[in-house]
N, C-alpha and C positions, 0 to 999 in steps of 0.2 A: 751747938747741937750738930751732930753729923747729919748729912743729907743723904738721900737715896736716889739712885738712878732708876727712875720708874720705868723707863723703856727697857732697860736691861732686866729688871724684875719681871716685866710682862713677857719678855721673850723667854726667860727661864720657865715661867709658869706655863706658857703654851707648850713648850717642849716637854715639861713634866706631865701635862695633861695628855699629850699624845703617847707618852711612854706608859702611862697608867691605862689608857685605852687599849694599847697593845697587850699589856699584861692581863687585862680582863679577858681578852680574846684567847691568849695563850694558855692561861691557867684557869679557864672557865670550868674545867672538870676536876679541880683540886679541892673541892669542898666548899661548903657554905661559909665557913669562917674566913677563909682566905678571900673569897669573893666579896664578902661584907666589908672586910678591911680595905680592899682595893677601891670599892665603891665609896667608902667613907673618905679615903684620901682624895679621890677624884672630886667629890663634892666640896672638900676643903680647898682644893686648888681652884675650883670654880668660884668659891666665895672670895678667895684672895684676888682672883682676876677682877671680880666686880669692884672690890675695894680699891685696887690699883687704878682701874679705869676711872673710878670716881675721883680719885686724887689727881689723875692726869688732866681731867676736864675742869677741875676746881679753878675758877678765875677770880675768886674773892681776894680782897686786900690781904688776907692772911695766908696767901699762897706759900710764901717761904716757910711759914710755920707748919703748914700742912705736909710739906715734904720732910720736915725734920721729925725725928723720932718722938719728940715730946708732945706733939699735938694731941689733945684729948680725944678728938673725934676719931683718930686712927690708932689709938693706943692698943686696942684689942688685936688689930692686925699685926702690929709690930711686936708686941710682947707675948702673944699667945702661942 
């Protein structure tokens, strides 16, 4: 199974979160639908950050499986 560089993913997610925060500020007057979409994306980035942080701190014996795509506990984050 392929493995994932969790630190690189976290860096990307943090940059994406900052970009979405900037977009919310910049396009705050462009209508409720656009704002709702940006807020939804920002909340999903936050959820992904929490999942990645959990995976980074997982010290169980199954650590290699947790980093691989097929681990059941993280399947939603990888395949959603």
